[in-house]
N, C-alpha and C positions, 0 to 999 in steps of 0.2 A: 602137167604141170610138174617142173621141181620145185624141190622143197624152198627154194629161193625164190620161185617164183610164186609158188604160194603165198610166203609171207609178205613180198611186193604186192600180189594182188589183193591182200587184206588190209593193206595200209601199214605194215609192221615195219617198214624199213625208212628211216628217216637219216641217221647219218653212220658212216662203216668206219671202221679202222680194219686196213688189212686188203689189199687189192684183191687176194684171192680168197676172200672171204666164201663167196657164192660157191666156188668148188669145194670147199672144206664143208659147208652146211649141205652140199648136195651128196657129197662122195664119202666123207667120213664120219664116225661116231666121235664127237667132241663133248667133252666135259665142260661145263659152262657155268657161270652163276649170276645169281639175281640177288642183290640186297637190299635191306629196308631197316630203316632205324625204329625200335619201339617205342614210339611216343604216343601209344595208345595199346590196350589189351586185344585189340582187332583191328586187321586192315579194312579198309574200306571199297568201295567200286572204282575207284582211281588206282589202288593196287591190282587190282584184279586182270585188266588189261593186261598189265606183265606177268602174272601169274598164268592166266591161261595161255599167254604168248611161250612160257618156260614148259607149261605142259604140253602145249603143240610139237614145241622142240624135242621133248621126252618122245611122242609117240613117233617122231619122225626118226628116232634113235640116237638122239644126243642126251646125253649124262646130266640132269640137274644137280645146283648144288643151292640151296638157298641159306643166304647168310640174314643174320639177324643181328643188327650192329648193336652188341651192349658196351662197346667202347666209344662208338660213334655217336650212340643215342644220348651219353653223356655229355657231350659237347653241342651236338644240333648244326645240321645242314645250312649252312648260311641262305637266307632268304633273300628276296630282290628288296625289300622294304626295310627291315627291322630284325634283330636279335632273336633268335627262339627264346622262349622259356626254358631254363634249367630246370630239368625233373630230377627227384631223388634216385640214387642206385635202386632203392629199395623198389621203388616204382617201375624203373627200367626192367629190373629183374623179373616183376609181376608181370608185367606189359610183353617180356620175352618169352615167359611161360607160355601166353594166352595165345600168341603169334605162333610160335612152334607148333603147339597143339592143333590149331585152323590151319596152317600149311600142310602138317602132315594128313590131315583129314581130306584138305581139297587133292593132294596127290595119292590119295589112298597108300599113304606110307611110303611109294616109289619115289622118295628123294631123301635126299641128306642135308639135315640143316645143322649150320654151322654158327658159331658166336665169335664175331670179332674180337672180343675181350678176353677170349682165351688166349692169344697169341700177343695181344699188345701191353696186357699186363704184365707180358716176362720184359718187355724192356725198360730201361731208364731212359731219362732225360737225353742224356749226352749220348749214349747208343743209339737213340732215333734220331737225333739229328746228324750224327756221324752216317751211319749207314741209310738213312732216307734223305733227310735234308740237304746232305752234299749233292746229291743226284738232281736236285731240283731246283733250277734258277730261278730267283726272287722275280724277274721280270717276267719269265713264262707265267707265274703263278698270277701276278697282275693283270695279265692279260686275258686271263679265264673271264667270261664276260659275269659271272654272277659275282665276284670279286669288284671286278670294276664299275660296275653299277652301284656297290654298296661304299665305294671310295669317300662320295662327297658326304655323306650319312653318318660314316665312320663303320668300322668293322672292327672286332676284338683279335687280338691274336688266336684264339682258341677256335672263333669260327676261321679263322684264316689259316689254321694248320689242318683243317677237316680234309682238305685234297689229298693231303700228304698221307694222313690216316688211310684212305680210301684206296689213293695209289697203293699203299703198302697192301692192303687185305688182297687188290689182286696178284701184287709179287707172290706173296705168302701161297696163296691157293695154286697160282702158278708151279711153283717148286715142289709143293706138299702134297696136292689133289691133281698134277697134271691139267689143272682147268686153264684151259689156252683162250676161253671166250668168256667175256661179260656182256650181260643184254640189259637194260635199265631205259626207263624212260627220257626221251630228249632235254630234259631238264638236267641231266647227270653227267651229260657230254664233257665239261669240263674235267669232273671227276674221272671218269673213264679213261681218258689221254693221258691222265697223270699217271695211271696204272701202265697203259699201253708203254709209253715212254719210259716209265721206270723198270719196267721188265726188259726192255731193250738195252738199257743201260748197264743193269746190273749182270745181266744173263747172255745179252747178244742177241736174243732170241726174238720172232714175232709173235704177238699177242694179238688177236681180234677181237670187235666189239661191232655192237650194231645199237642203235638206238630205235624207240619207236615214240613217234608223234605223240604228242600228250593228248589225250581223252579230253574232250570238254563239251559241256550242254549245250543248248541252242544258244544261251546267251554268253558263250566263249568262256565260260568258268570251269575251272579243274574242278573233277570229283573229288576235292581233297576237304580234310578236316579244318586247314587254316579258311577254307575259302566258306566253311559254314555250311555246308549243304553235301556233308560227309553221309552215303549210304553204307553203312557197315556189313561187312561180310557174315557177322555173328548175327543170327536169328534173335539172340536174344537183347540185341540193340536196335537192330532194325530188322522188324518181321518179315514174313515172306510175304503178309498181305501187304505192308507198308512198300515192299521192293517191287511187286507187280504191280501197284497203282503205279508208281513212278513209269516203271518200262511200259506199261500199256498206254501210256501218254505222251510219250517223249516226243518229239519234232517228227515230221513226218520225213523232214528232209535227213535226219540224223538214224534213223532206224536202219538204212541199209548198212550203213559205215558201223553201227553199231554189232550188228548181225555178223560182219565180217570180222571184227575185232573180237568180240566175246563169246561166239559161238564154235561149236565143231561141224556145223552144217557147211555140205559141199557147195563150191560154185554154182552146180545147177540148181540146187534148193534154193539158194541166197538168190539168184537170177530169178528164179522165180516168183518168188516172194516181193521181188523188187517191182515184177510186172503186176501183179496183186493190187500193191500198194498203189500202184500209178491208175489202174484203172478202175479199181473197188476202194479208194482210203476208206470208207465211213465202215470197211470189214474190219479194219487193222489187223489183219493176219499176218503181216510182218512184225507188228509189235505182240501180238500173242504168242507167237514162235520164239523171240527173243525173250520174253518173261518165262516161258516154258523152259527153256534152254540154260538160261542162268540159273534159277531157281532149282530146278533138279539138279545142276550140278553140283549148286552150292549147298542146299540143303535136304536134297530128294525129293524124290516124286510126290510122295504123301504131302509135303509142307506145300508145293505148287497146286494140288487138288484143294488143298484145304482154302490156299489164296483164293483160287478161282469161285471156289464154293461161298466163301464171305462176301468177294464181289458181285456176283450172281444174285444173293440173295439182298444186299443193298439195294442193287440197281432194280430188281424186281418187286422190293417192299416185302418178300417173303422171310422176315426176319426170324418166325418161328421154327424154321430149319435148322437154324443154327444152334449150338449148344452152348453153356455157360464160357467154357475157353475160348470159342471160336468168338462169342460177343466181346470177353475183353481184349481179344487180339485187333478186333476191328475197331473197337472205341479205346485203343492204349492212348495213354497221355488227356484224356477227357474225366475230370473227376467227377463218379455218381453223385446225384442229389439223394442223401439219403432219407426214407420215410420206414416207420414201425408198423404203422396200420393202414388200412386202407382208406383212400380217401377220393373225393370228388374231383373230377377232371379238370371244371374252373378253379379248385382252390389249389390244386398241384401245380398248374400252369403259369400261375402267380406266383407262389413260393417259392420255385423254382426257377425264377427269373426266365422263363420261358417266354410268356407275355408280362408285359407293363402293367397291365390291368385286366380286372375282370371283364370290362367293357372288350378289351381287346381279345381278351382269349374267348369270350362268345362269339364274336365276329370271327375268328378263325376256325371255330367249330361249326358255325354256320355257312359257312363257304367251304367245308370238307377239307381243309388246308391242314387239320390234326390227324396223324395216325398213331394208333398204338401197337408196335409190333406188328407195324404192316398194314393193318387193317383202319381206314377212314373211319373218327368216331363222329358222329352228327347229333348226338344226344349231349347237352349241357347238365344231366343228371348223370353222366356215365360214372362207376365208381372205377377205379384202379384198384386190384386186389393182389394178395400174392398167390392166387390160385392161376393167376395169367401169365405171372411172372417166368421168364427161361430160367431154367433150371431152380424155380421155386425162386430166383433173387432179382433178376435182370427185368426192366420193362424202357423198351427203348422209343422215344418220343420224336417224331419227327414233324416240324412244321415248315409247311411249303414244300419244296421239292429236294431242298438240299440239307436244313438245318438240324441234326440232330444231338437228341440229349438223351442222357441216360440217366434213369432213376434204378435206385437199389434198396430192396427191403433188407433192412438192418436184422 
């Protein structure tokens, strides 16, 4: 397969600008850019499909520039439904630093990261309107899908001008970095074509671009912060274990699509997983490969192994093989119930609200439905002691098959 054919096979080509873009990607070394606004201090899995496409292009011999929009982030890209909340300059700067470090780590330092505020701040309003606004027809802007959809509910001038700034970003990089191609998600197509047209009008030259289909979950929702289902790339915000749990449970119909988009596995390897997924879906080999490839690429092999270890320990009930840090990772977001001394199991089940009453607690124990650190408890006289606590601190109680509770010795 040629480079362009591989991108198409992976489902990464939706819209294109430049009829000979396939030849350019196959035969030349292009400088290209992908951009994002620093609306948070970490990127999420929705961004990662574009990031790994940029990394894929770099492996093909092209030169990536990652633009973090310190200027556009202060305005906010128009959303289909309502205006984005304006965030402070201080928060934008903090977010920008976090994203820059994250991108450089993902690319192993082999990427140039730029901030569009560095050149936009040099404009005054009149010069911007003369040099940029004069080249873009208002009817052209009104015909942009995202703007047209907002006209009925209302759109501010700040949002309306966003496409002019992003269009100028492309022109600036074209003139100063020899950046001839932009890559982005399909929701940015309107902004991308503004840049392509601006370059043509100002320089008389052809710029190139392609968009990727937006990656959605099985419910058709984007992996986005505004969608409420963000999976952050920063493992301090979304742990490797949380990421593993999500990926290992993605819909069977989506897993091969995700392998194509999110991994560097070859066509032959992915087709082999596709066959295995059809013949023995219960083994979830494709899902395990997806989790392994993404987590290893983002967080490293050790974090992936830790995620597998935690997952298997919870599945098998062998919690004593976990250390204190792994327990905290596994039960992130669950507030432990603290005790200071040893306690009778029945009393603890009631006091920690694991059971509604002592009668219910005794029933659960008598039916072997209560486990302590993976060991079933059958005695109503059983005492919870610090001696059996993991790391001298945590005791994990499981009620039934899936409900876990964490006890902490203070």
